[in-house]
N, C-alpha and C positions, 0 to 999 in steps of 0.2 A: 532568567538570564537572558532569554531572546528580547524580551521587553527592554531590558536595560541597554542591549547592544543596538536596538532600533533607537533608543532615546540618545544614545552616544552619536549614532550617525546624525540624527536631526541637529544635536548641538555642534558637531564637527562642521556640517553644512552651513549652520548659522553664522560660524566664525570664519568660513572659508572666503578668501578673496581671489582664489586662483580659477577654479572651476565650478560649474554646476554638477549635479549628481551624474549626468551623462558623461561629462568629461572625465570624471573619476572611473567611472564603469569602463570606458574606453581604454583608459591607461592599465587598469587591471587586465582586461581582456588581452591585451598585447603581451603582457607577462605571464599569462595563465599557464602555459606549458612548463615554463621554468618554475613557477610556484608550486604546481602539482609534483614536479620531479623532487622538491624539497621535503616533501611529507614522507614519512616512513611507511604509512598506511597506503594500502591500495585505494585509490579514489575513483576508480573506473565507474563505480555505480552512481556517482554524482554528476549530474548534467552539467554542461558548460555554464549555463546561466546561474545554477545554484552554487556553483564553486565561485563564480565572480561575486555573487551577492555575499557568500560567506566570508570571502577575502575583504570585501568592503566593510561589512559589519565588524568583522574581527579586528581589522585595521583601525577602524575609527574608535572602537572600544579601547584599544591599546593606547592610541594618541590621547583620548580623553582621560584615561586612568592615568597616563604619565603627567598630564596637565594637573589633575587633580592632586596628584602627590607633590608636584612642584608649587602649585598655588595655595595649596591647603584646601580644607574643607570648611565652607561657609555654612551657616544654619540652614538656609534653604537647600543647598546641595545635599546636606545630610538627610533631609526629609526625602528628597527625590530620589536618592541614589542608595540603594541598600548596601553597597560596597563601602560608600563614604560613611555611612551610619555606624559601622562596627569598626571601633579603632584599631583592632588587631588585623583586620583584613588586608588593608592596604600595603603593608609590608610583605604580606603572604603573596598577594597578586604580583607585587614587583618582583619578588623572588621567582615565581613561576615564570614570569616573562624572561628573566635572565637565564633560567634553565633551558627554555624553548630556545633562545637565541644562541646559547652555547651548543645545543644540538644541531642546530641549523648549520652552524659554521663548522661543526665536525663532519658534517655531511658535504660541505662544499658550498653552502649558501646559495643564494639566488641572485 
C-alpha cells in the first residue's frame, strides 16, 4: 500500500499546477495541529515530519483514487494500480472514504 501511496503522490505532483512538493508540505505543516486533533487515536508517537508526510501521502492517495473513480480505469492504470485492477475494490475504497469523512464531521472536522 505504501508504494501505491508514493505512486499517487508522484502522479498528483505531475498533474499539479499550483505548487511543488515543498509548497504542499508547507500548507500541511500549517494545519498540522488541527489535523492531529481530528484523529481519534493518540498520535503523540508520530514525529511532526512523519505526520506531515503521512497527510501528504494519504491526501494524494485519496485525490488520485477519486479521480480514478471519476475518470474510469484505463488498461495501463489497471496494470500499474492494484486498486484499479480489482473491479470490486473501488466502490469499497469509496465507501471507506465516506465513512472516514462522516466520522471526521462528527468530531467537528478540521
